[in-house]
Every structure is written in structure tokens, then in C-alpha cells.
C-alpha positions as CSV (number, residue, x, y, z in Angstrom):
1,M,0.0,0.0,0.0
2,D,2.3,2.7,-1.2
3,D,1.6,4.4,-4.5
4,G,3.3,7.7,-3.6
5,R,0.2,9.3,-2.0
6,P,0.0,9.6,1.8
7,I,-1.0,6.4,3.5
8,F,-3.9,7.9,5.3
9,L,-5.4,8.9,2.0
10,Q,-4.9,5.3,0.7
11,I,-6.7,4.0,3.8
12,A,-9.6,6.3,3.3
13,E,-9.9,5.5,-0.4
14,S,-9.7,1.8,0.3
15,L,-12.6,2.0,2.8
16,E,-14.5,4.2,0.2
17,G,-13.9,1.5,-2.4
18,Q,-15.3,-1.2,-0.1
19,I,-18.4,1.0,0.6
20,L,-18.9,1.6,-3.1
21,D,-18.5,-2.1,-4.1
22,G,-20.9,-3.2,-1.4
23,S,-18.4,-5.3,0.5
24,M,-18.8,-2.9,3.5
25,A,-22.6,-2.3,3.6
26,E,-24.3,0.7,5.2
27,G,-24.7,0.0,8.9
28,S,-21.9,-2.4,9.0
29,Q,-19.0,-2.1,11.5
30,V,-15.6,-0.9,10.1
31,P,-12.5,-2.6,11.3
32,S,-11.0,-0.9,14.4
33,I,-8.1,1.5,14.1
34,N,-5.8,-1.1,15.6
35,E,-7.0,-3.8,13.2
36,L,-6.5,-1.4,10.2
37,A,-3.0,-0.5,11.5
38,A,-2.0,-4.1,12.0
39,F,-3.4,-5.2,8.7
40,H,-1.6,-2.5,6.8
41,R,1.4,-2.4,9.1
42,I,1.2,1.2,9.8
43,N,1.0,3.5,12.8
44,P,-2.5,3.6,14.4
45,A,-2.4,7.4,14.2
46,T,-2.1,7.2,10.4
47,A,-5.0,4.8,10.2
48,L,-7.0,7.1,12.5
49,K,-6.3,10.1,10.2
50,G,-7.7,8.2,7.2
51,V,-10.8,7.0,9.1
52,N,-11.4,10.5,10.5
53,M,-11.5,11.9,7.0
54,L,-14.5,9.6,6.3
55,V,-16.1,10.6,9.6
56,D,-15.7,14.2,8.8
57,A,-17.3,13.6,5.4
58,G,-20.3,11.9,7.0
59,L,-19.5,8.5,5.5
60,L,-18.7,6.8,8.8
61,I,-20.2,7.4,12.2
62,K,-18.6,6.8,15.6
63,R,-20.6,4.9,18.3
64,R,-18.9,5.6,21.5
65,G,-17.6,2.5,23.1
66,I,-18.7,0.3,20.2
67,G,-16.7,1.4,17.1
68,M,-17.1,2.9,13.7
69,F,-19.9,2.1,11.3
70,V,-20.8,2.9,7.7
71,A,-23.4,5.7,7.8
72,D,-26.8,5.3,6.1
73,G,-26.6,6.9,2.7
74,A,-22.8,6.6,2.5
75,R,-22.8,4.6,-0.8
76,G,-25.2,7.0,-2.5
77,A,-23.2,10.0,-1.3
78,L,-20.0,8.5,-2.6
79,L,-21.6,7.6,-5.9
80,A,-22.8,11.2,-6.3
81,Q,-19.4,12.6,-5.5
82,R,-17.6,10.2,-7.9
83,R,-20.1,11.0,-10.7
84,A,-19.6,14.7,-10.2
85,E,-15.8,14.2,-10.3
86,F,-16.2,12.1,-13.4
87,Q,-18.2,14.9,-15.1
88,R,-15.6,17.5,-14.2
89,A,-12.6,15.4,-15.2
90,H,-14.0,13.7,-18.3
91,V,-17.3,14.8,-19.6
92,A,-16.7,18.6,-19.5
93,P,-13.4,18.3,-21.5
94,L,-15.0,15.8,-23.9
95,T,-18.0,18.1,-24.6
96,A,-15.7,21.1,-25.0
97,R,-13.6,19.2,-27.5
98,A,-16.7,17.9,-29.3
99,K,-18.0,21.5,-29.7
100,A,-14.6,22.6,-31.0
101,L,-14.8,19.8,-33.6
102,G,-18.4,20.6,-34.6
103,I,-19.7,17.3,-33.3
104,T,-23.4,17.5,-32.6
105,I,-25.1,16.2,-29.4
106,T,-26.7,13.4,-31.5
107,E,-23.3,12.4,-33.0
108,L,-21.7,12.4,-29.5
109,Q,-24.5,10.3,-28.1
110,H,-24.0,7.7,-30.9
111,M,-20.2,7.7,-30.3
112,T,-20.6,7.1,-26.6
113,Q,-23.3,4.4,-27.2
114,E,-20.9,2.6,-29.5
115,E,-18.1,2.8,-26.9
116,M,-20.3,1.5,-24.1
117,R,-21.3,-1.6,-26.0
């Protein structure tokens, strides 16, 4: 788990991925900070920083004395966020380039339908 980005970000993104793919369902308990630290062989403070990012984003909730849990609506919120990021990063530049090339909406729809088959 080291792709050049801070490890706490990688921990947060790993948990987000599990929420998105359904392997960590809404309402389910998240591994403890110590479990995450041991599994990834990192300092517990680093694991805590990654988990706290998700708590601050409202994706995880703390239940005092019990642990961390995936918040209701977390998957939907993540999907909405990722779709908005996709639009900014990919769709906006695509449509700007299509306009510059004189490609109509209909032509662009046909092109994307072909690619998605």
C-alpha cells in the first residue's frame, strides 16, 4: 500500500472502495483503528487520520464504546461525489472538444453508445 500518496489517503480510499462495491454495507462495522493499523502495518495514528476523513465527510459514524460504522446513505453520497468528479474530469473536457470539432449532441450520443457496447 504505497503508490506515492499519503498512506492515510490510501486507507480512506480503500474504505470508500469497499463501501462503493458493497463489501462494506451501510450500517456495518468498520475494522477498528488497531485492526487497520495491524493489517496495513502502519502506525495507528495514520489509520485514524484516514478514518477520521471519512467521519468528517459523514460516511462513517462513531458509536462511543462500540466502534465505527458505515453511515446510512454513504454509498449514495460516494456515488454522487464520484459521478460529479467524473463529469468535471472527463465529460466537461469531452464536450468542449466535441464542440470545437463541430460534433453535434446526437453524434456524440452515438459515439458514446458505441463505446459502451
